[in-house]
N, C-alpha and C positions, 0 to 999 in steps of 0.2 A: 504496500499499499504508499508507503512511506520509502525514497529512496535514501539509503545510509552515505554519508560522506565517506568517499574512501581514505585513507592513510596517504599522507605524501609519501615515495619513493624519490630516493637519490641518487646519480651516481656518481659514490665518492671513489676516487683515488686516494689512496693515502700517498706521502710526500717520501717519505722512509718508508719503504717497503723491502721482504729481502728478494721478491722477485725480480723487483728492477736493474739486477746485477752490484748494487752496493757501491764498491768503491769509484769505480768510474764516475758515475750517476753524482756522486759527493762532492766530485773535482770539479763537476761542470757547477755544480749547484753553488759550490764556496767561492768559484770565480765569479759568478754571477751575482752571489751575493755581496764581495768586495767589490765591485763597479756600482752597485746601489748604495752601498753603503756613501762609499765617495762621490756620488752624482750626488743625496743628499746631503752631504756636508757643505759642497758648492753650493746649492741652494739657499742653505742658512746662511753661509756666511754674505751672501750676495744681501737676504731681509738684510741683516745686522749692520751690514754698512749702508744701506738703505734708510734705514730707521735711524741709524747711530745720528744724522747730520740735520736731522728736523731738531732735536731740542737743545741743539748749540744755536739754530737758528733763533728759537722762542727766547733761549735764552739772552740772545743779545737784542733781540727785540725790546724785550723785557727793560733792562738795560738801559739803553735809551729810552724809553719812555720815562722811566723811572727819572733821569738825570732831567730830561725835561721837566716832570710835574716838579723837582725839587730848584730848579731854578726860578718856576715859575709862582711858585709859591714865597722863595726867598725874594723876589721883586716887590710880590703883593703886600707882603708884609716891612718892607725897609723903607 
C-alpha cells in the first residue's frame, strides 16, 4: 500500500586498501600530498601579504587624522 523508503547505497573505495598494490601507490600519494601542501602554503602566504598592507595604511591614515585634529584643537583654544 505505501512505498517504503530504500536505504542509500554508496560506491565507496577506501584510499588505503591492501588490494591496490601498497608501496607504489603510497609513493604517488605522498608526492601528490607534498605538492598539495606546498601549493596551499603558497596561497596562504599570498593572502598574508595582501592582508598585511591594509592595517599599515589604516594606521597611517588614523595618525594623519589625529594630527589634524590636534592642530585644529590647539588653534581653537589658544
